[in-house]
Every structure is written in structure tokens, then in C-alpha cells.
Backbone as CSV, one residue per row, in Angstrom:
resi,resn,N_x,N_y,N_z,CA_x,CA_y,CA_z,C_x,C_y,C_z
1,UNK,174.136,163.999,110.410,172.812,164.386,110.781,171.808,164.017,109.681
2,UNK,172.219,164.211,108.444,171.338,163.883,107.350,171.009,162.394,107.370
3,UNK,171.971,161.583,107.711,171.750,160.145,107.753,170.767,159.799,108.870
4,UNK,170.843,160.415,109.996,169.966,160.139,111.123,168.536,160.544,110.787
5,UNK,168.356,161.676,110.182,167.030,162.150,109.806,166.450,161.212,108.730
6,UNK,167.255,160.803,107.774,166.797,159.895,106.722,166.383,158.559,107.328
7,UNK,167.118,158.070,108.325,166.788,156.811,108.976,165.471,156.930,109.742
8,UNK,165.298,158.031,110.441,164.061,158.252,111.188,162.847,158.331,110.241
9,UNK,163.000,159.039,109.153,161.909,159.177,108.180,161.606,157.809,107.549
10,UNK,162.629,157.041,107.221,162.428,155.712,106.643,161.711,154.810,107.643
11,UNK,162.092,154.892,108.895,161.433,154.101,109.954,159.974,154.500,110.104
12,UNK,159.716,155.783,109.999,158.342,156.293,110.109,157.480,155.728,108.974
13,UNK,158.039,155.776,107.770,157.312,155.235,106.615,157.104,153.719,106.744
14,UNK,158.098,153.031,107.259,158.011,151.579,107.407,156.920,151.209,108.413
15,UNK,156.889,151.912,109.518,155.850,151.616,110.511,154.466,151.977,109.997
16,UNK,154.381,153.045,109.208,153.095,153.431,108.647,152.615,152.380,107.642
17,UNK,153.526,151.870,106.840,153.169,150.848,105.862,152.768,149.553,106.575
18,UNK,153.492,149.198,107.626,153.165,147.989,108.379,151.819,148.137,109.067
19,UNK,151.524,149.263,109.616,150.266,149.507,110.304,149.103,149.482,109.320
20,UNK,149.300,149.915,108.111,148.241,149.921,107.105,147.919,148.497,106.636
21,UNK,148.868,147.589,106.721,148.641,146.218,106.267,147.753,145.424,107.232
22,UNK,147.834,145.667,108.510,147.009,144.914,109.463,145.664,145.607,109.599
23,UNK,144.593,144.879,109.427,143.269,145.507,109.519,142.934,145.843,110.960
24,UNK,142.187,146.862,111.109,141.764,147.263,112.440,140.558,146.424,112.820
25,UNK,140.627,145.796,113.968,139.526,144.952,114.412,138.817,145.628,115.562
26,UNK,137.497,145.418,115.579,136.732,145.980,116.690,136.391,144.836,117.624
27,UNK,136.459,145.071,118.859,136.152,144.052,119.847,134.664,144.118,120.183
28,UNK,134.076,143.007,120.558,132.660,143.030,120.905,132.355,143.974,122.061
29,UNK,133.293,144.180,122.907,133.083,145.092,124.025,132.978,146.526,123.538
30,UNK,133.491,146.781,122.338,133.460,148.136,121.811,132.064,148.512,121.319
31,UNK,131.189,147.516,121.060,129.840,147.836,120.600,129.013,148.335,121.769
32,UNK,128.059,149.146,121.434,127.230,149.714,122.495,126.146,148.727,122.895
33,UNK,125.634,148.822,124.075,124.582,147.905,124.525,123.321,147.989,123.643
34,UNK,123.011,149.140,123.114,121.828,149.299,122.273,121.985,148.502,120.979
35,UNK,123.188,148.532,120.401,123.450,147.789,119.167,123.356,146.292,119.439
36,UNK,123.933,145.872,120.549,123.893,144.455,120.906,122.457,144.002,121.138
37,UNK,121.673,144.849,121.770,120.276,144.531,122.039,119.489,144.410,120.739
38,UNK,119.741,145.302,119.796,119.060,145.275,118.504,119.439,144.024,117.713
39,UNK,120.714,143.676,117.755,121.168,142.470,117.064,120.521,141.221,117.662
40,UNK,120.442,141.169,118.978,119.828,140.026,119.649,118.349,139.923,119.277
41,UNK,117.694,141.069,119.182,116.278,141.091,118.815,116.083,140.576,117.392
42,UNK,116.958,140.976,116.479,116.874,140.517,115.091,117.114,139.005,115.004
43,UNK,118.098,138.530,115.743,118.385,137.095,115.753,117.197,136.299,116.300
44,UNK,116.567,136.841,117.332,115.412,136.181,117.926,114.254,136.118,116.932
45,UNK,114.037,137.238,116.220,112.968,137.266,115.219,113.256,136.293,114.076
46,UNK,114.506,136.217,113.664,114.878,135.284,112.597,114.653,133.842,113.044
47,UNK,114.993,133.548,114.285,114.797,132.201,114.823,113.308,131.867,114.882
48,UNK,112.491,132.832,115.310,111.046,132.620,115.362,110.479,132.350,113.974
49,UNK,110.939,133.114,112.990,110.463,132.925,111.625,110.850,131.548,111.104
50,UNK,112.050,131.122,111.421,112.517,129.799,110.981,111.688,128.689,111.630
51,UNK,111.388,128.845,112.919,110.563,127.861,113.617,109.171,127.813,112.990
52,UNK,108.636,128.987,112.678,107.302,129.071,112.073,107.284,128.372,110.713
53,UNK,108.306,128.583,109.905,108.402,127.932,108.593,108.507,126.418,108.745
54,UNK,109.307,125.990,109.706,109.487,124.556,109.936,108.169,123.914,110.362
55,UNK,107.436,124.592,111.246,106.145,124.066,111.685,105.175,123.975,110.522
56,UNK,105.155,125.007,109.683,104.250,125.009,108.530,104.602,123.879,107.568
57,UNK,105.881,123.667,107.342,106.311,122.588,106.449,105.934,121.229,107.038
58,UNK,106.113,121.072,108.335,105.765,119.804,108.992,104.265,119.562,108.908
59,UNK,103.478,120.618,109.116,102.026,120.494,109.017,101.616,120.070,107.619
60,UNK,102.232,120.679,106.620,101.916,120.336,105.228,102.288,118.891,104.935
61,UNK,103.431,118.449,105.461,103.851,117.057,105.256,102.863,116.081,105.894
62,UNK,102.407,116.410,107.103,101.449,115.545,107.799,100.139,115.493,107.019
63,UNK,99.697,116.651,106.552,98.445,116.717,105.794,98.548,115.879,104.519
64,UNK,99.676,115.990,103.828,99.898,115.223,102.600,99.942,113.727,102.892
65,UNK,100.596,113.351,103.983,100.683,111.937,104.358,99.301,111.378,104.677
66,UNK,98.475,112.174,105.365,97.119,111.738,105.678,96.313,111.541,104.406
67,UNK,96.446,112.478,103.470,95.710,112.372,102.207,96.158,111.134,101.429
68,UNK,97.458,110.881,101.409,97.976,109.689,100.727,97.439,108.411,101.380
69,UNK,97.429,108.390,102.709,96.942,107.211,103.423,95.462,106.984,103.131
70,UNK,94.688,108.079,103.107,93.261,107.954,102.798,93.064,107.391,101.407
71,UNK,93.835,107.900,100.458,93.715,107.428,99.074,94.078,105.947,98.976
72,UNK,95.120,105.533,99.691,95.530,104.128,99.674,94.449,103.227,100.277
73,UNK,93.836,103.684,101.367,92.774,102.901,102.004,91.590,102.780,101.050
74,UNK,91.238,103.895,100.427,90.113,103.899,99.487,90.390,102.939,98.328
75,UNK,91.604,102.977,97.817,91.991,102.097,96.708,91.958,100.635,97.144
76,UNK,92.438,100.367,98.354,92.436,98.991,98.863,91.005,98.482,99.020
77,UNK,90.117,99.344,99.508,88.716,98.943,99.655,88.095,98.651,98.294
78,UNK,88.401,99.494,97.316,87.869,99.278,95.968,88.390,97.970,95.388
79,UNK,89.674,97.704,95.597,90.253,96.444,95.113,89.599,95.243,95.795
80,UNK,89.372,95.349,97.103,88.745,94.253,97.835,87.326,94.020,97.329
81,UNK,86.612,95.109,97.094,85.237,94.997,96.592,85.236,94.333,95.215
82,UNK,86.169,94.759,94.367,86.276,94.194,93.021,86.609,92.707,93.082
83,UNK,87.515,92.351,93.957,87.896,90.946,94.118,86.710,90.122,94.614
84,UNK,85.959,90.690,95.555,84.793,90.004,96.094,83.751,89.779,95.002
85,UNK,83.515,90.810,94.186,82.558,90.696,93.083,83.011,89.627,92.089
86,UNK,84.309,89.606,91.788,84.844,88.610,90.858,84.674,87.201,91.425
87,UNK,84.890,87.052,92.717,84.737,85.741,93.356,83.285,85.291,93.307
88,UNK,82.373,86.231,93.570,80.948,85.894,93.505,80.574,85.450,92.101
89,UNK,81.076,86.169,91.108,80.794,85.819,89.717,81.352,84.444,89.395
90,UNK,82.564,84.175,89.851,83.170,82.860,89.616,82.334,81.749,90.248
91,UNK,81.822,81.978,91.448,80.996,80.983,92.127,79.714,80.750,91.337
92,UNK,79.085,81.833,90.872,77.851,81.697,90.092,78.106,80.898,88.817
93,UNK,79.197,81.207,88.131,79.535,80.494,86.898,79.786,79.022,87.188
94,UNK,80.511,78.729,88.249,80.806,77.337,88.602,79.520,76.591,88.926
95,UNK,78.593,77.249,89.663,77.316,76.606,89.991,76.515,76.334,88.729
96,UNK,76.497,77.313,87.820,75.753,77.139,86.572,76.362,76.004,85.744
97,UNK,77.673,75.946,85.673,78.337,74.878,84.920,78.043,73.512,85.551
98,UNK,78.060,73.472,86.874,77.777,72.222,87.575,76.334,71.779,87.302
99,UNK,75.421,72.746,87.358,74.011,72.450,87.109,73.817,71.942,85.679
100,UNK,74.505,72.601,84.721,74.398,72.192,83.317,74.993,70.798,83.119
101,UNK,76.114,70.533,83.767,76.744,69.212,83.647,75.849,68.140,84.258
102,UNK,75.226,68.486,85.374,74.330,67.534,86.039,73.115,67.241,85.161
103,UNK,72.572,68.299,84.554,71.415,68.125,83.664,71.812,67.307,82.438
104,UNK,72.972,67.574,81.900,73.449,66.825,80.736,73.635,65.340,81.089
105,UNK,74.206,65.095,82.241,74.412,63.719,82.688,73.065,63.028,82.888
106,UNK,72.128,63.723,83.488,70.796,63.175,83.736,70.116,62.845,82.410
107,UNK,70.261,63.767,81.429,69.665,63.531,80.114,70.333,62.340,79.434
108,UNK,71.638,62.222,79.600,72.364,61.098,78.993,71.919,59.782,79.611
109,UNK,71.738,59.765,80.899,71.290,58.554,81.593,69.882,58.195,81.140
110,UNK,69.028,59.209,81.023,67.647,58.992,80.598,67.612,58.452,79.172
111,UNK,68.456,59.023,78.311,68.510,58.559,76.922,69.017,57.131,76.858
112,UNK,69.981,56.812,77.689,70.527,55.453,77.736,69.443,54.479,78.190
113,UNK,68.669,54.873,79.168,67.583,54.008,79.663,66.520,53.844,78.583
114,UNK,66.227,54.908,77.874,65.231,54.857,76.806,65.723,53.964,75.684
115,UNK,66.990,54.036,75.395,67.582,53.216,74.335,67.483,51.735,74.701
116,UNK,67.754,51.433,75.975,67.686,50.045,76.425,66.260,49.502,76.300
117,UNK,65.299,50.315,76.628,63.898,49.839,76.546,63.459,49.713,75.107
118,UNK,63.926,50.578,74.257,63.586,50.514,72.832,64.211,49.287,72.206
119,UNK,65.447,49.005,72.507,66.145,47.852,71.963,65.472,46.584,72.465
120,UNK,65.071,46.560,73.725,64.437,45.383,74.298,63.074,45.135,73.638
121,UNK,62.349,46.192,73.345,61.036,46.039,72.727,61.178,45.622,71.260
122,UNK,62.205,46.072,70.585,62.389,45.758,69.173,62.938,44.358,68.979
123,UNK,63.595,43.816,69.922,64.165,42.480,69.792,63.048,41.459,70.079
124,UNK,62.820,40.535,69.120,61.754,39.541,69.338,62.171,38.516,70.394
125,UNK,61.239,38.073,71.102,61.501,37.079,72.133,61.543,35.690,71.513
126,UNK,62.337,34.786,71.849,62.484,33.455,71.268,61.691,32.448,71.959
């Protein structure tokens, strides 16, 4: 009898130890409808907040891109204006150089003609 009682007690302890090792799980059906409703509401609010943040970030990105594009256009216009001014200056300089070269050539031709007449007048006729 002592052996039977000892075996039963050992079995009781073994089952208790085994039962303590497995965690107790709750099934979703065990939650109350009010808890499920509250959880769904929280999830919905979190999703809305995330959408709102995403929209705000997208808006900021668009605004930044527009500002960058405006700055690039402004810079391109300034560069074009600067290039145009430089080209105008180059044209003016080229015209002035051409005019000076033409005047120099004209003066050289005139001096050459004057030299010929002076030499002709200084040379006695035979």
C-alpha cells in the first residue's frame, strides 16, 4: 500500500511539474468584445496618425523640391544673363579692335602715299 500511495503522489507531482512548464495561452475568442473593440480603435488611430505623418513628410519633400527647382532656375537665368553680358562685351571689344586696326591700316596707307609723294618731289627730274 505504501508503494501505491508513493507512486500516486509521485505521479501527482510529475503532472504538476509538467503543467507548470507549459504556459497558459489565451485564445482570441476568450477576449471580450469590448476589449477587441478598444484594440481595433487604437489600431485605427495609430494607422491614421501614421498616414498623417506620411502626408506631412511628402508635403515637406514636395515643398523642398519646388524650392530647389526655383533656385536652380534662378541660378540658370543668372548664368545666362552673365554669359550674354560677356558675349556683348566680347563683341564690343572685337568691334573696337577691328576699328583700331582699320584706322591703323588707313594711317599706314596714307603715310605710304605721303612718302611716295615726298620722295617723288625730292628726286630731281632728268
